[in-house]
Rosetta silent file (secondary structure, phi, psi, omega in degrees, C-alpha in Angstrom):
SEQUENCE: MHKSLLPSLCDPQPVLSGADDQRLFALSTISHAARLRSLRSWIHHYSRCSHVKEILIVWTKGQAPLVESLGASKPVRLRIAPRNSLLQRFQPDSSITTPVILSLDDDIYMTCRDLQKGFAAFQASPAQLVGYHPRLVEGQPLLYRGEGYAKQARRFNVILTGAVFMEHAKLFSHIMAAELTPLRALVDELMNGEDLLMNFVVANLTRGSHLPYAEAIPVTWRIHARRLIHQGGRAYMAMSDVR
SCORE:     score description
SCORE:     0.000 S_00000001
   1 L     0.000  138.975  176.622    2.387  -16.275  -10.300 S_00000001
   2 L   -61.364  123.026 -167.913    2.627  -17.381  -13.865 S_00000001
   3 H   -69.517  -18.597  177.770    6.130  -16.520  -14.981 S_00000001
   4 H   -67.779  -17.738  178.432    5.073  -15.277  -18.444 S_00000001
   5 H   -75.561  -24.958 -163.931    3.297  -12.410  -16.778 S_00000001
   6 H   -73.495  -46.387 -174.643    6.461  -11.109  -15.086 S_00000001
   7 H   -56.216  -36.616 -176.527    8.535   -9.593  -17.885 S_00000001
   8 H   -78.142  -16.420  179.259    5.905   -7.048  -18.908 S_00000001
   9 H   -85.755  -42.459 -173.210    5.364   -6.081  -15.224 S_00000001
  10 L   -80.380   96.511  178.382    9.089   -5.750  -14.336 S_00000001
  11 L  -119.470   69.835 -175.963   10.131   -2.515  -15.910 S_00000001
  12 L   -60.370  143.409  178.651   13.130   -1.547  -13.890 S_00000001
  13 L  -106.482  157.513  179.551   14.376    2.056  -14.336 S_00000001
  14 L   -51.159  145.771  177.727   17.992    3.340  -14.103 S_00000001
  15 L   -61.820  136.817  176.822   19.346    3.677  -10.542 S_00000001
  16 L   -73.296  130.728 -179.110   18.913    7.315   -9.454 S_00000001
  17 L   -94.511  135.753 -179.727   22.229    9.082   -9.219 S_00000001
  18 L    68.218   19.551 -175.617   22.727   11.244   -6.119 S_00000001
  19 L   -66.259  140.280  169.420   19.235   10.322   -4.873 S_00000001
  20 L  -115.070 -179.620 -173.848   18.377   11.330   -1.330 S_00000001
  21 H   -60.298  -28.249  179.778   15.611   10.237    1.016 S_00000001
  22 H   -67.443  -20.058 -179.879   13.267   12.961   -0.359 S_00000001
  23 H  -101.375    7.170 -176.113   13.421   11.310   -3.766 S_00000001
  24 L  -134.640  160.798  174.934   12.908    7.814   -2.597 S_00000001
  25 E  -134.366  158.572  176.806   10.209    5.921   -0.576 S_00000001
  26 E   -95.302  142.819  173.818   10.066    2.818    1.585 S_00000001
  27 E   -96.991  125.854 -179.293    7.776   -0.062    0.665 S_00000001
  28 E  -123.423  134.150  178.200    5.792   -1.592    3.517 S_00000001
  29 E  -143.753  160.877  176.283    3.632   -4.761    3.553 S_00000001
  30 E  -105.634  133.090  177.076    2.069   -7.175    6.024 S_00000001
  31 E  -149.508  178.557  174.906    2.866  -10.890    5.401 S_00000001
  32 L  -159.874 -179.194 -165.627    3.249  -14.254    7.110 S_00000001
  33 H   -58.605  -35.864 -176.629    4.601  -17.724    6.602 S_00000001
  34 H   -67.707  -14.620 -179.012    1.859  -19.060    4.380 S_00000001
  35 H  -110.019   13.206 -171.880    2.728  -16.387    1.694 S_00000001
  36 H   -58.370  -42.433 -175.613    6.499  -16.785    1.817 S_00000001
  37 H   -64.462  -50.071  178.937    6.825  -18.254   -1.704 S_00000001
  38 H   -68.957  -26.421 -178.502    4.783  -15.457   -3.356 S_00000001
  39 H   -68.673  -34.796  178.141    6.409  -12.870   -1.180 S_00000001
  40 H   -63.224  -38.155  175.424    9.831  -13.699   -2.636 S_00000001
  41 H   -67.518  -38.124  177.524    8.452  -12.924   -6.132 S_00000001
  42 H   -64.183  -47.389 -176.842    6.871   -9.699   -4.883 S_00000001
  43 H   -68.713  -32.471  178.607   10.097   -8.509   -3.330 S_00000001
  44 H   -65.155  -43.102 -178.746   12.048   -9.426   -6.421 S_00000001
  45 H   -61.261  -60.337 -170.218    9.699   -7.298   -8.591 S_00000001
  46 H   -69.860  -26.029 -179.752    9.597   -4.170   -6.404 S_00000001
  47 L   -72.892   -3.816  173.059   13.225   -4.142   -5.353 S_00000001
  48 L   -90.938   -5.739  179.965   13.910   -3.361   -9.098 S_00000001
  49 L   -84.710  129.401 -169.345   11.957   -0.057   -8.969 S_00000001
  50 L   -65.219  -33.646 -175.996   14.420    2.784   -8.806 S_00000001
  51 L   -81.415   -6.916  178.653   12.395    4.950   -6.339 S_00000001
  52 E   -83.373  117.074 -178.903   12.138    2.200   -3.821 S_00000001
  53 E   -90.957  -39.262 -179.316   14.906    2.675   -1.226 S_00000001
  54 E  -154.545  165.651 -179.136   14.061   -0.217    1.184 S_00000001
  55 E  -125.482  124.842  176.145   11.327   -2.798    1.949 S_00000001
  56 E  -106.297  124.633  177.579    9.756   -3.346    5.318 S_00000001
  57 E  -109.523  115.822  177.509    7.994   -6.669    5.888 S_00000001
  58 E   -94.770  112.233 -169.073    5.706   -6.686    8.953 S_00000001
  59 E   -96.593  118.302 -171.091    5.549  -10.354    9.855 S_00000001
  60 L  -104.592  -23.943 -174.789    2.419  -11.468   11.660 S_00000001
  61 L  -150.721  146.019  176.256    2.377  -15.306   11.737 S_00000001
  62 L    79.311  178.293 -179.866    4.726  -18.249   11.497 S_00000001
  63 L   -66.417  122.927 -179.537    8.445  -18.806   11.305 S_00000001
  64 L   -78.904  137.629 -177.293   10.060  -15.684    9.966 S_00000001
  65 L   -79.306  167.701  173.526   12.522  -16.239    7.093 S_00000001
  66 L   -77.441  138.297 -175.673   16.081  -15.141    6.966 S_00000001
  67 H   -61.044  -36.658  178.898   16.328  -11.715    5.142 S_00000001
  68 H   -62.134  -24.899 -179.101   19.078  -13.159    2.982 S_00000001
  69 H   -82.810   -6.462 -174.669   16.844  -15.827    1.645 S_00000001
  70 H   -82.504  -16.447  175.249   14.387  -13.312    0.110 S_00000001
  71 L    78.999   21.826 -174.052   16.521  -12.464   -2.890 S_00000001
  72 L   -84.067  151.685  173.952   16.156   -8.766   -2.801 S_00000001
  73 L  -100.649    5.615  173.570   18.365   -6.249   -4.506 S_00000001
  74 L  -118.988  161.821  172.724   17.328   -3.521   -2.008 S_00000001
  75 L   -65.049  134.378  177.717   17.561   -3.530    1.753 S_00000001
  76 E  -122.739  138.531  176.664   14.841   -5.543    3.379 S_00000001
  77 E  -130.478  136.442  175.238   13.939   -5.535    7.032 S_00000001
  78 E   -97.753  130.684  178.683   11.624   -7.880    8.874 S_00000001
  79 E  -116.720  114.205 -177.846    9.602   -6.438   11.759 S_00000001
  80 E   -81.943  121.360 -179.421    8.026   -9.151   13.913 S_00000001
  81 L   -76.713  138.478 -179.271    4.479   -8.052   15.027 S_00000001
  82 L   -69.638  -21.116 -178.586    3.629   -8.781   18.608 S_00000001
  83 L  -155.072  161.639 -178.144    0.104   -9.809   17.432 S_00000001
  84 L   -86.878  100.169  179.161   -1.840  -10.437   14.230 S_00000001
  85 L  -144.986  140.855  174.619   -3.627   -7.118   13.637 S_00000001
  86 H   -63.745  -19.034 -178.731   -4.235   -5.044   10.532 S_00000001
  87 H   -78.863   -3.902  178.341   -3.237   -2.058   12.610 S_00000001
  88 H   -65.267  -22.235 -178.661    0.372   -3.252   12.665 S_00000001
  89 H   -73.034  -14.794  176.014    0.897   -1.455    9.460 S_00000001
  90 H  -100.683    8.171  179.555    0.381    1.811   11.276 S_00000001
  91 L   -67.079  120.422  176.328    2.839    1.172   14.109 S_00000001
  92 L   -47.365  135.869 -175.319    5.283    4.188   14.380 S_00000001
  93 L  -143.885  103.926 -174.581    8.654    2.877   13.245 S_00000001
  94 L   -77.504  -11.016  179.712   11.706    5.235   13.604 S_00000001
  95 L   -74.851  -22.704  176.043   13.834    2.702   11.697 S_00000001
  96 L   -67.811  125.307 -171.849   12.197    3.670    8.386 S_00000001
  97 L   -92.728    1.364 -176.773   14.719    5.963    6.717 S_00000001
  98 L  -117.160  148.102  173.126   12.417    7.746    4.226 S_00000001
  99 L   -68.264  -24.657 -172.916    9.673   10.258    5.177 S_00000001
 100 E  -113.528  140.523  165.441    7.171    8.562    2.684 S_00000001
 101 E  -119.303  154.858  165.837    6.104    4.955    2.615 S_00000001
 102 E  -111.153  110.119  175.738    3.968    3.095    0.117 S_00000001
 103 E   -73.249  111.962 -168.085    1.735    0.710    2.065 S_00000001
 104 E  -135.442  122.059  174.692    1.279   -2.145   -0.484 S_00000001
 105 L   -63.349  147.880 -172.391   -0.377   -5.517   -0.088 S_00000001
 106 L   -76.015    5.241  177.288    1.821   -8.447   -0.774 S_00000001
 107 L  -117.104   10.288 -174.858   -0.295   -9.865   -3.565 S_00000001
 108 E  -106.555  132.101  174.560   -0.552   -6.721   -5.692 S_00000001
 109 E  -119.437  126.081  176.007    1.752   -6.213   -8.685 S_00000001
 110 E  -129.582  169.763  172.690    1.927   -2.869  -10.516 S_00000001
 111 L   -77.119  150.660  174.953    4.561   -1.353  -12.863 S_00000001
 112 H   -60.553  -29.557  178.843    7.413    0.606  -11.468 S_00000001
 113 H   -72.645  -34.625  175.053    6.308    3.568  -13.593 S_00000001
 114 H   -70.727  -29.442  168.547    2.885    3.594  -11.969 S_00000001
 115 H   -62.479  -46.288  179.662    4.514    3.664   -8.546 S_00000001
 116 H   -59.922  -41.555  174.558    6.609    6.518   -9.686 S_00000001
 117 H   -59.153  -44.802  174.037    3.564    8.375  -10.947 S_00000001
 118 H   -57.382  -42.749 -175.366    1.843    7.920   -7.605 S_00000001
 119 H   -71.311  -35.950 -178.853    4.870    9.115   -5.677 S_00000001
 120 H   -64.011  -43.852  175.387    5.220   12.177   -7.885 S_00000001
 121 H   -59.137  -38.966 -177.389    1.535   13.000   -7.052 S_00000001
 122 H   -71.230  -38.050  176.841    2.132   12.540   -3.458 S_00000001
 123 H   -64.668  -27.674 -179.911    5.174   14.783   -3.376 S_00000001
 124 H   -76.246  -23.457  179.182    3.101   17.491   -4.961 S_00000001
 125 L  -148.739   76.146 -168.454    0.550   17.220   -2.154 S_00000001
 126 L   -72.202  -10.693  178.918    1.945   15.299    0.870 S_00000001
 127 L   -79.898  -12.084 -177.535   -0.999   16.094    3.178 S_00000001
 128 L   -90.165  167.923  163.746   -3.218   13.887    1.030 S_00000001
 129 E   -96.681  134.068  175.733   -3.501   10.122    0.697 S_00000001
 130 E  -128.081  118.057 -173.254   -2.524    9.109   -2.781 S_00000001
 131 E  -144.304 -173.954 -170.271   -3.447    5.586   -3.684 S_00000001
 132 L  -118.656   -6.131 -174.619   -4.626    3.119   -6.317 S_00000001
 133 L  -124.906   87.793 -178.090   -7.752    1.578   -4.889 S_00000001
 134 E   -74.162  146.717  173.741  -10.750    3.947   -4.764 S_00000001
 135 E  -140.610  157.124 -177.939  -14.033    3.226   -2.950 S_00000001
 136 E  -127.422  119.480  170.896  -17.239    5.181   -2.550 S_00000001
 137 E  -105.145  120.528 -175.983  -19.286    5.253    0.757 S_00000001
 138 E  -159.011  168.683  170.748  -22.607    7.028    0.289 S_00000001
 139 L    95.202  172.465  176.848  -26.346    6.924    0.852 S_00000001
 140 L  -135.074  110.342   -3.291  -28.720    6.533    3.815 S_00000001
 141 L   -68.242  158.398 -178.777  -28.060    4.060    5.177 S_00000001
 142 L   -58.157  139.648  176.326  -24.438    4.185    4.137 S_00000001
 143 E  -121.084  140.219  176.691  -23.373    1.729    1.387 S_00000001
 144 E   -97.194  107.887 -172.282  -19.864    0.634    0.638 S_00000001
 145 E   -95.266  143.212 -178.890  -19.316    0.764   -3.107 S_00000001
 146 L   -82.579  179.451 -179.513  -16.546   -1.129   -4.885 S_00000001
 147 H   -55.849  -43.184  179.364  -13.900    0.044   -7.354 S_00000001
 148 H   -63.022  -37.665  179.374  -16.049   -0.559  -10.384 S_00000001
 149 H   -69.404  -43.842  179.239  -18.893    1.492   -9.043 S_00000001
 150 H   -59.340  -41.303 -178.281  -16.455    4.283   -8.096 S_00000001
 151 H   -72.202  -36.024  177.730  -14.982    4.329  -11.542 S_00000001
 152 H   -68.217  -41.146  177.728  -18.370    4.441  -13.231 S_00000001
 153 H   -71.217  -19.577 -173.298  -19.520    7.201  -10.840 S_00000001
 154 L    57.087   35.244  174.180  -16.192    9.075  -11.375 S_00000001
 155 L  -153.990  159.945 -178.011  -16.055    9.878   -7.742 S_00000001
 156 L  -161.049  159.072  173.559  -14.760    8.292   -4.521 S_00000001
 157 L  -144.016   19.696  175.930  -14.165    9.168   -0.912 S_00000001
 158 E  -139.196  129.705  169.010  -12.116    6.176    0.380 S_00000001
 159 E  -113.114  134.921 -172.819   -8.697    5.014   -0.570 S_00000001
 160 L   -83.137  153.440  178.800   -7.654    1.476    0.641 S_00000001
 161 L   -65.761  -18.332 -173.509   -4.550    0.660    2.649 S_00000001
 162 L   -64.520  -16.944  178.883   -3.614   -1.975    0.114 S_00000001
 163 E  -164.993   92.329 -171.108   -1.813    0.577   -2.061 S_00000001
 164 E  -156.189  132.270  172.364   -1.340    4.080   -0.678 S_00000001
 165 E   -82.479  136.003  179.817    1.388    6.642   -0.175 S_00000001
 166 E  -144.361  154.190  164.478    1.666    8.185    3.330 S_00000001
 167 E   -88.939   98.747 -162.673    3.996   10.299    5.431 S_00000001
 168 H   -67.827  -39.538 -172.728    4.311    7.711    8.109 S_00000001
 169 H   -65.370  -35.799  178.963    5.890    9.764   10.986 S_00000001
 170 H   -76.507  -57.130 -175.122    3.038   12.290   10.848 S_00000001
 171 H   -63.535  -49.341 -170.284    0.125   10.005   10.120 S_00000001
 172 H   -60.302  -38.560 -179.481    0.827    6.956   12.212 S_00000001
 173 H   -60.357  -36.881 -178.592    1.056    8.955   15.522 S_00000001
 174 H   -72.782  -43.486 -177.240   -2.442   10.365   14.842 S_00000001
 175 H   -68.086  -33.350 -177.503   -3.921    6.911   13.942 S_00000001
 176 L   -94.715   12.357 -176.253   -2.429    5.335   17.118 S_00000001
 177 L   -64.488  151.561 -177.332   -3.462    8.332   19.366 S_00000001
 178 H   -58.231  -41.624 -178.957   -5.135    7.407   22.722 S_00000001
 179 H   -62.725  -13.480  175.015   -8.455    9.018   21.746 S_00000001
 180 H   -95.884    5.897 -175.594   -8.851    6.583   18.840 S_00000001
 181 H   -55.402  -43.520  178.662   -8.466    3.495   21.009 S_00000001
 182 H   -62.027  -34.050  176.911  -12.204    2.502   20.720 S_00000001
 183 H   -69.974  -35.779  174.499  -12.012    2.705   16.933 S_00000001
 184 H   -63.603  -38.500  178.226   -8.815    0.662   16.874 S_00000001
 185 H   -67.697  -29.836  175.774  -10.425   -1.922   19.094 S_00000001
 186 H   -70.954  -39.230  175.867  -13.342   -2.177   16.624 S_00000001
 187 H   -58.208  -45.706  177.641  -10.878   -2.695   13.746 S_00000001
 188 H   -63.646  -40.327  179.607   -9.246   -5.506   15.759 S_00000001
 189 H   -68.239  -41.324  178.860  -12.534   -7.095   16.603 S_00000001
 190 H   -81.026  -22.323 -173.747  -13.837   -7.039   13.037 S_00000001
 191 L    59.386   39.036 -176.628  -10.443   -7.757   11.449 S_00000001
 192 L  -167.983  163.212  171.529  -11.500   -5.112    8.923 S_00000001
 193 L    92.504    6.339  176.374  -12.008   -1.361    8.547 S_00000001
 194 H   -62.803  -32.038  174.906   -8.467   -0.102    8.998 S_00000001
 195 H   -60.747  -43.879 -179.585   -8.958    1.667    5.609 S_00000001
 196 H   -62.418  -43.089 -177.158  -11.949    3.572    6.952 S_00000001
 197 H   -66.860  -39.987  173.073  -10.021    4.548   10.015 S_00000001
 198 H   -56.921  -49.213 -177.396   -7.065    5.813    7.986 S_00000001
 199 H   -67.622  -37.049  173.868   -9.311    7.911    5.720 S_00000001
 200 H   -58.032  -43.548 -179.291  -11.191    9.331    8.784 S_00000001
 201 H   -65.176  -52.944  179.517   -7.963   10.488   10.305 S_00000001
 202 H   -64.614  -35.975  174.829   -6.666   12.146    7.214 S_00000001
 203 H   -58.975  -37.648  177.794   -9.971   13.711    6.375 S_00000001
 204 H   -70.248  -43.727 -175.670   -9.955   15.409    9.920 S_00000001
 205 H   -62.884  -31.775 -173.505   -6.305   16.447    9.590 S_00000001
 206 L  -104.093   14.394  174.733   -6.881   18.165    6.230 S_00000001
 207 L   -57.357  135.340  179.966  -10.232   19.754    7.196 S_00000001
 208 L    93.759  -17.571 -179.861  -10.394   23.254    5.819 S_00000001
 209 L   -72.929  151.430  177.686   -7.918   22.560    2.999 S_00000001
 210 L   -78.909  -13.310  177.267   -8.932   23.586   -0.545 S_00000001
 211 L   -95.412  149.611  171.623   -7.695   20.196   -1.726 S_00000001
 212 L   -63.002  156.665 -177.289   -9.448   16.826   -1.295 S_00000001
 213 L   -84.708   -0.491 -177.126   -7.905   14.618    1.282 S_00000001
 214 E  -142.702  153.773  174.833   -7.362   11.662   -1.142 S_00000001
 215 E  -140.866  135.747  178.950   -6.265   11.238   -4.773 S_00000001
 216 E  -104.863  132.800 -177.854   -6.622    8.095   -6.841 S_00000001
 217 L  -101.695  123.994  174.416   -4.038    7.256   -9.452 S_00000001
 218 L   -64.112  145.696 -179.467   -4.845    5.430  -12.708 S_00000001
 219 L  -115.487  150.338  174.908   -2.729    2.429  -13.401 S_00000001
 220 L   -62.613  -54.115  169.766   -1.423    0.907  -16.610 S_00000001
 221 L  -165.288  170.715 -168.426   -2.349   -2.492  -15.278 S_00000001
 222 E  -150.619  140.551  171.109   -2.497   -4.402  -12.097 S_00000001
 223 E  -121.468  127.639  167.046   -2.376   -8.104  -11.005 S_00000001
 224 E   -97.614  111.481 -169.177   -3.805   -9.479   -7.793 S_00000001
 225 H   -65.788  -37.478 -178.219   -1.883  -12.625   -7.304 S_00000001
 226 H   -70.352  -32.938  177.767   -4.253  -14.380   -4.910 S_00000001
 227 H   -71.241  -31.505  176.129   -7.274  -13.673   -7.203 S_00000001
 228 H   -59.835  -44.172  178.252   -5.196  -15.055  -10.045 S_00000001
 229 H   -65.072  -47.122  179.896   -4.704  -18.275   -8.067 S_00000001
 230 H   -59.886  -26.498 -177.949   -8.345  -18.403   -7.106 S_00000001
 231 L   -94.074   16.660  178.350   -9.319  -18.011  -10.714 S_00000001
 232 L    72.628   25.824  179.331   -7.329  -21.026  -11.815 S_00000001
 233 L    94.995   -3.211 -176.304   -4.384  -19.047  -13.291 S_00000001
 234 L   -79.692  137.980 -174.755   -6.347  -16.630  -15.361 S_00000001
 235 L   -75.946  136.132  171.661   -4.884  -13.072  -15.044 S_00000001
 236 L  -105.900  119.373 -175.805   -6.930  -10.490  -13.291 S_00000001
 237 E  -130.706  135.811  176.135   -6.043   -7.074  -14.586 S_00000001
 238 L  -108.642  108.720 -168.956   -7.602   -3.768  -13.861 S_00000001
 239 L   -92.437  124.652  176.016   -6.973   -1.450  -16.821 S_00000001
 240 L    48.125   63.741 -169.828   -6.943    2.303  -16.138 S_00000001
 241 L   -58.637  -42.550  177.434   -8.868    1.976  -12.943 S_00000001
 242 L  -127.446  122.363 -176.151   -9.711    5.650  -12.503 S_00000001
 243 L   -93.416    0.000    0.000   -9.662    8.079  -15.382 S_00000001
């Protein structure tokens, strides 16, 4: 990532005094050896956010680094995945010390304040998915609409796993339930679709609620590091994604 972009993104806040696990969340991401260099920058940024208690790296491929080499100012734990699967992000993990996690892709940079805003929204309605990447699936036959379309339409019905708050102990056991084995097998076969599976589960769990099962949070700005690299160093920013 271009270093000149980092100061405006890194907006650390004062350390919370007397904070307990209910006021903090864990950050969880999937990564592998080819992303190690950019992962260090990602960890450095988010470990400065006051509401992040710990960071979990689900390691899927290649030689795992020493935790001490990652340069974090918050506790970091590496969990070695037995196989390369998108579903590894949903594996129940009793070692996570907070009830809430933010599942966040390792190439996405947002401000600490935008994370805090999403966390506050989730705390107000913890049965929901609260995230930052809305999508819209509609029509006959069904069409999968991107973020720009959802923003223009001012409606959505899918939140992506790339940036979403969840109560992991409750949700993960449902996603990994035996009756959903065929759906998980399809996700593994396609190496895609874990977002739809997550939304399907939460929609069914919250059926009958007067609230929608998902909420999208507008962001101040956002950088996708891999897109920036693919675009030859030009910053990709999504300004106020959902109003």
